[in-house]
C-alpha positions as CSV (number, residue, x, y, z in Angstrom):
1,M,89.2,119.3,78.0
2,N,87.6,115.9,77.3
3,N,85.9,114.8,80.5
4,D,84.0,111.9,79.2
5,H,85.9,109.4,81.4
6,F,85.6,111.0,84.8
7,L,83.2,112.6,87.3
8,E,84.0,115.8,89.0
9,I,83.2,116.6,92.6
10,P,83.9,120.2,93.8
11,V,85.1,120.6,97.4
12,A,84.3,124.2,98.3
13,L,85.8,125.3,101.6
14,P,86.1,128.6,103.3
15,S,89.9,128.3,103.2
16,N,90.4,126.7,99.9
17,S,88.4,125.0,97.1
18,Y,89.6,122.2,94.8
19,R,88.4,119.5,92.4
20,V,88.2,115.8,92.9
21,L,88.2,113.8,89.7
22,V,87.0,110.2,89.7
23,G,87.3,107.8,86.8
24,T,89.6,105.8,84.6
25,G,92.8,106.9,82.9
26,L,93.6,109.7,85.2
27,L,97.1,108.6,86.2
28,A,98.3,109.1,82.6
29,R,96.9,112.7,82.6
30,T,98.4,113.8,86.0
31,G,100.7,116.4,84.4
32,E,97.8,117.8,82.3
33,F,95.6,118.2,85.3
34,C,98.3,119.8,87.4
35,A,98.9,122.3,84.6
36,D,95.1,123.0,84.5
37,E,95.3,123.9,88.2
38,K,98.2,126.3,87.5
39,I,100.4,124.2,89.8
40,S,104.0,124.9,89.0
41,G,107.6,124.2,90.1
42,R,109.7,121.2,90.8
43,C,107.8,118.3,92.3
44,A,108.3,115.0,94.1
45,V,106.0,112.0,93.8
46,I,105.9,110.3,97.3
47,T,104.7,106.7,97.1
48,D,105.4,103.4,98.8
49,E,107.6,100.7,97.3
50,T,104.6,98.5,96.2
51,V,102.5,101.3,94.6
52,G,105.7,102.8,93.1
53,R,106.3,99.5,91.2
54,L,102.7,99.3,90.0
55,H,101.9,102.9,89.1
56,G,105.0,105.1,89.6
57,S,106.2,105.1,86.0
58,V,102.8,106.1,84.5
59,V,102.6,109.1,86.9
60,M,106.2,110.1,86.4
61,D,106.0,109.9,82.6
62,S,102.8,112.1,82.7
63,I,104.3,114.7,85.0
64,T,107.6,114.9,83.0
65,A,105.7,115.1,79.7
66,G,103.9,118.1,81.2
67,G,107.2,119.9,81.6
68,Y,107.7,119.3,85.3
69,D,111.1,118.4,86.9
70,A,109.9,115.4,89.0
71,H,111.5,113.0,91.5
72,L,110.1,109.7,92.6
73,L,110.5,109.1,96.4
74,A,109.4,105.7,97.8
75,V,109.0,104.7,101.4
76,P,108.4,101.2,102.8
77,A,104.8,100.0,102.4
78,G,102.7,99.7,105.6
79,E,101.5,101.7,108.6
80,T,104.9,101.8,110.2
81,S,105.9,104.5,107.6
82,K,103.4,106.9,109.3
83,S,106.0,108.1,111.7
84,M,107.9,111.2,112.6
85,A,111.2,109.4,111.7
86,T,109.9,108.7,108.2
87,A,108.6,112.2,107.8
88,E,112.0,113.6,108.8
89,N,113.7,111.3,106.3
90,V,111.4,112.4,103.5
91,V,112.0,116.1,104.3
92,N,115.8,115.5,104.1
93,R,115.4,113.7,100.8
94,L,113.3,116.5,99.4
95,L,116.0,119.0,100.4
96,S,118.6,116.9,98.8
97,A,116.6,116.7,95.6
98,G,116.5,120.5,95.4
99,L,112.9,121.1,96.3
100,D,112.1,124.6,97.6
101,R,109.1,126.7,98.6
102,G,108.1,126.9,95.0
103,S,107.8,123.1,94.7
104,F,104.9,120.8,95.2
105,L,104.3,117.2,96.3
106,V,102.2,114.4,94.7
107,A,100.9,111.7,97.1
108,L,100.6,108.4,95.1
109,G,99.2,105.6,97.3
110,G,96.8,104.6,100.0
111,G,95.9,106.3,103.2
112,V,99.4,105.8,104.7
113,V,101.1,107.6,101.8
114,G,98.4,110.3,101.6
115,D,98.6,111.1,105.3
116,L,102.4,111.0,105.4
117,A,102.9,113.1,102.2
118,G,100.2,115.5,103.3
119,F,101.9,116.0,106.6
120,V,105.3,116.6,104.9
121,A,103.6,119.0,102.5
122,A,102.2,120.9,105.5
123,I,105.5,121.2,107.3
124,F,108.1,121.4,104.5
125,L,109.4,125.0,104.4
126,R,106.1,125.9,106.3
127,G,103.9,124.4,103.6
128,I,103.9,123.6,99.9
129,P,101.0,122.5,97.5
130,L,99.9,118.9,97.5
131,V,98.2,116.7,94.9
132,Q,96.5,113.6,96.2
133,I,96.4,110.5,94.0
134,P,94.7,107.9,96.2
135,T,95.0,104.3,95.0
136,T,92.8,102.4,97.6
137,I,89.1,102.5,98.4
138,V,89.7,103.9,101.8
139,A,91.9,106.7,100.5
140,Q,89.6,107.5,97.6
141,V,86.4,107.9,99.6
142,D,87.9,109.1,102.9
143,S,91.5,110.0,103.7
144,S,92.4,112.0,100.6
145,I,89.5,114.3,101.1
146,G,89.3,117.1,103.7
147,G,92.9,118.0,104.4
148,K,93.6,115.9,107.5
149,T,97.2,114.8,107.5
150,G,99.4,113.2,110.1
151,V,101.6,110.5,111.4
152,N,101.2,108.1,114.4
153,A,102.6,108.5,117.8
154,R,103.5,105.7,120.1
155,A,100.3,106.5,122.2
156,G,98.0,106.4,119.2
157,K,97.0,106.9,115.6
158,N,97.2,110.3,113.9
159,L,98.1,112.2,117.0
160,I,100.7,114.3,115.2
161,G,99.4,116.2,112.3
162,S,98.0,119.3,110.6
163,F,95.1,120.4,108.4
164,H,96.5,120.9,104.8
165,Q,94.0,120.8,102.0
166,P,95.2,119.4,98.6
167,R,95.1,121.5,95.4
168,L,93.7,118.6,93.4
169,V,92.6,115.0,94.0
170,L,92.7,112.3,91.2
171,A,90.9,109.1,92.1
172,D,91.7,106.7,89.3
173,T,89.6,103.6,89.7
174,T,91.8,101.5,87.6
175,T,94.3,101.4,90.5
176,L,91.7,99.3,92.4
177,E,92.3,96.4,90.0
178,T,95.8,95.9,91.5
179,L,94.7,95.8,95.1
180,P,94.9,92.5,97.0
181,D,91.5,91.3,98.0
182,R,91.9,92.1,101.7
183,E,93.0,95.7,101.1
184,Y,90.2,96.2,98.6
185,R,87.5,95.0,101.0
186,E,88.8,96.9,104.0
187,G,88.0,100.2,102.3
188,F,84.3,99.5,102.4
189,A,84.2,100.0,106.2
190,E,84.5,103.8,105.5
191,V,81.8,103.5,102.8
192,I,79.4,101.7,105.2
193,K,80.2,104.4,107.8
194,H,79.0,107.0,105.4
195,A,75.8,105.1,105.0
196,V,75.3,105.0,108.8
197,I,75.9,108.7,109.4
198,R,74.4,110.3,106.3
199,D,72.8,108.0,103.7
200,A,71.1,104.8,104.8
201,A,70.0,104.1,101.2
202,L,73.6,103.6,100.3
203,L,73.7,100.3,102.0
204,D,71.3,98.8,99.5
205,T,73.5,99.9,96.6
206,L,76.6,98.2,97.9
207,K,77.2,94.8,96.2
208,P,80.4,92.9,97.0
209,S,80.2,91.2,93.6
210,Q,80.3,94.6,91.7
211,P,83.3,94.8,89.4
212,R,86.0,97.1,90.7
213,S,86.1,98.8,87.3
214,S,82.5,100.0,87.7
215,L,82.8,101.8,91.1
216,S,83.3,105.3,89.9
217,S,79.8,106.4,90.8
218,V,79.9,104.8,94.2
219,I,83.2,106.4,95.0
220,A,82.1,109.8,93.7
221,H,78.9,109.6,95.8
222,N,81.0,108.9,98.9
223,I,83.4,111.7,98.2
224,A,80.4,114.0,97.9
225,I,79.1,112.9,101.3
226,K,82.5,113.6,102.9
227,A,83.0,116.9,101.1
228,T,79.6,118.1,102.3
229,I,80.4,117.3,105.9
230,V,83.9,118.8,105.7
231,K,82.4,122.0,104.2
232,E,80.1,122.2,107.2
233,D,83.0,122.0,109.7
234,E,86.4,122.2,107.9
235,M,88.6,122.5,111.1
236,E,86.4,120.2,113.3
237,R,85.2,123.0,115.6
238,T,81.4,122.7,115.6
239,G,81.2,118.9,116.0
240,Q,79.7,118.3,112.6
241,R,82.9,116.9,111.1
242,A,83.3,114.7,114.1
243,L,80.5,112.6,112.7
244,L,83.0,111.1,110.4
245,N,84.6,109.5,113.4
246,F,81.8,107.0,113.9
247,G,83.5,103.8,115.0
248,H,86.9,105.4,115.1
249,T,87.3,105.9,118.9
250,I,87.4,102.2,119.7
251,G,88.5,101.3,116.2
252,H,91.7,103.3,116.4
253,A,92.4,101.9,119.9
254,I,92.0,98.4,118.6
255,E,94.3,99.1,115.6
256,N,96.9,100.5,118.0
257,V,96.8,97.7,120.5
258,A,96.8,95.0,117.8
259,G,100.0,96.6,116.4
260,Y,99.9,98.8,113.4
261,G,99.6,96.6,110.3
262,T,98.2,93.5,112.1
263,L,94.7,94.7,111.5
264,L,94.1,96.9,108.5
265,H,92.5,100.2,109.2
266,G,89.2,99.3,107.8
267,E,89.2,96.0,109.7
268,A,89.7,97.8,113.0
269,I,87.1,100.4,112.1
270,S,84.6,97.6,111.3
271,L,85.1,96.4,114.9
272,G,84.9,100.0,116.2
273,M,81.6,100.4,114.3
274,C,80.2,97.2,115.8
275,A,81.0,98.6,119.2
276,A,79.4,102.0,118.4
277,L,76.3,100.2,117.1
278,E,76.1,98.3,120.4
279,I,76.2,101.6,122.4
280,S,73.8,103.3,119.9
281,Q,71.3,100.5,120.3
282,R,71.6,100.1,124.1
283,K,71.6,103.8,125.1
284,Y,70.3,105.9,122.1
285,G,67.5,104.0,120.6
286,L,69.0,102.6,117.4
287,P,66.6,99.8,116.3
288,A,68.2,96.3,116.6
289,S,67.2,95.6,113.0
290,D,69.2,98.7,111.8
291,A,72.3,97.6,113.8
292,Q,72.0,94.1,112.3
293,R,71.6,95.5,108.8
294,V,75.0,97.2,109.2
295,R,76.7,94.2,110.6
296,E,75.4,92.0,107.8
297,K,76.8,94.5,105.2
298,L,80.2,94.5,107.0
299,L,80.2,90.7,107.0
300,A,79.3,90.7,103.3
301,Y,82.6,92.5,102.6
302,G,84.5,90.0,104.8
303,L,85.1,92.6,107.5
304,P,85.5,91.3,111.1
305,L,82.7,91.5,113.7
306,R,84.6,89.8,116.5
307,L,87.7,90.9,118.4
308,P,90.8,88.8,118.1
309,E,91.1,86.7,121.3
310,N,94.6,88.1,122.2
311,L,93.5,91.7,122.5
312,D,92.8,92.7,126.1
313,A,89.9,95.0,126.9
314,D,91.8,97.0,129.6
315,T,94.6,97.7,127.1
316,I,92.1,98.8,124.5
317,L,90.3,101.1,126.9
318,A,93.6,102.6,128.0
319,A,94.4,103.4,124.3
320,T,91.0,105.2,123.9
321,R,92.1,107.8,126.5
322,H,94.8,109.0,124.1
323,D,92.3,109.5,121.3
324,K,91.9,112.9,119.7
325,K,88.2,112.7,120.3
326,F,88.6,113.2,124.1
327,D,87.7,116.8,125.0
328,G,88.5,118.1,128.5
329,G,88.7,114.5,129.7
330,N,85.2,113.7,128.4
331,I,84.6,111.2,125.6
332,R,83.2,112.8,122.5
333,F,81.5,109.7,121.1
334,V,79.6,109.4,117.8
335,V,76.3,107.5,118.0
336,S,73.4,106.9,115.6
337,S,69.8,106.7,116.7
338,Q,68.6,106.0,113.2
339,L,70.5,104.9,110.1
340,G,71.4,107.9,108.0
341,T,71.9,110.2,111.0
342,A,74.5,110.6,113.7
343,R,75.4,112.9,116.5
344,V,78.1,113.5,119.0
345,V,77.4,112.8,122.7
346,K,79.4,113.3,125.8
347,D,77.6,110.9,128.2
348,V,79.2,107.7,127.0
349,T,81.1,106.3,130.0
350,E,84.1,104.0,130.3
351,D,81.7,101.4,131.5
352,D,79.8,101.8,128.2
353,L,83.0,101.4,126.3
354,R,83.9,98.3,128.2
355,I,80.5,96.7,127.6
356,A,80.8,97.6,123.9
357,V,84.3,96.0,123.6
358,D,83.1,92.9,125.5
359,S,80.2,92.6,123.0
360,L,82.8,92.0,120.3
361,R,84.0,88.8,122.0
362,P,83.0,85.5,120.2
């Protein structure tokens, strides 16, 4: 196979190994790549209405040209589709389309579609194969890798879910050209997070003016960072994978309280990281210059550093109590004492969280 136009990152896990391909022109070769992985059976391409209009026909044409019987299934765009109601609706539509235990799903879209389709793949007839085709920065560098799937509960984000690793991930960087500017920029919150927890030098390579079409190496590098961490702790049992939650305890709470879709995921995580930087600096020795370096990079990508005035600190703190990162009533909080490293601590108090949230006020 000609691989001149993509980079390949292997994800080698105890339970399952798969390839992540990053480059251009991958959508039009979806059927070819699925066949290479010996993926067989009837399939459904799950997407949202926006992405479906932009990229659905290319993927469907490729899959059907590969000899697959494929169905395109679109859900409304936006975070509200990450719900049990939508998951049940999708399952019923899959059954009506004749999918069975020998079928597979393709997730075509951003993090919402990837999480939803992954969750459906995990529960449909007790589990069928999944191919991830992430179309946003945040999905390409983060949510499509590692097998976390799920939908939101009223109490918080991603509280209903399952681990379900994909069989293949295709990150076609040409899809980034179609992203609205705000959705493009929000993804860099997760990239900057990787710099904080694992590779400080990455910060210097990130240039907001870099053409979207030239991001393959940046995306591949970030995928490799996440793949390494996932390999060390696939099921999040040792605490190593929890490092990927830097900024997410408070960030998820802010996203929930604001109302899903009001702040994009990366915007809320930017605020959560600013709060985590404050705690890291005040309690765990992170140099002020390091914290400022991260804030400046977030700002360079147009990500927020200040909390919207209408969000109440008490409500945000109440939302953190429903977070998955609580363990036996204790907060498992990720901090950094030096850029490029991170650790999980259990001595962050609710007072610390309040001070950190208050530090986000104008």
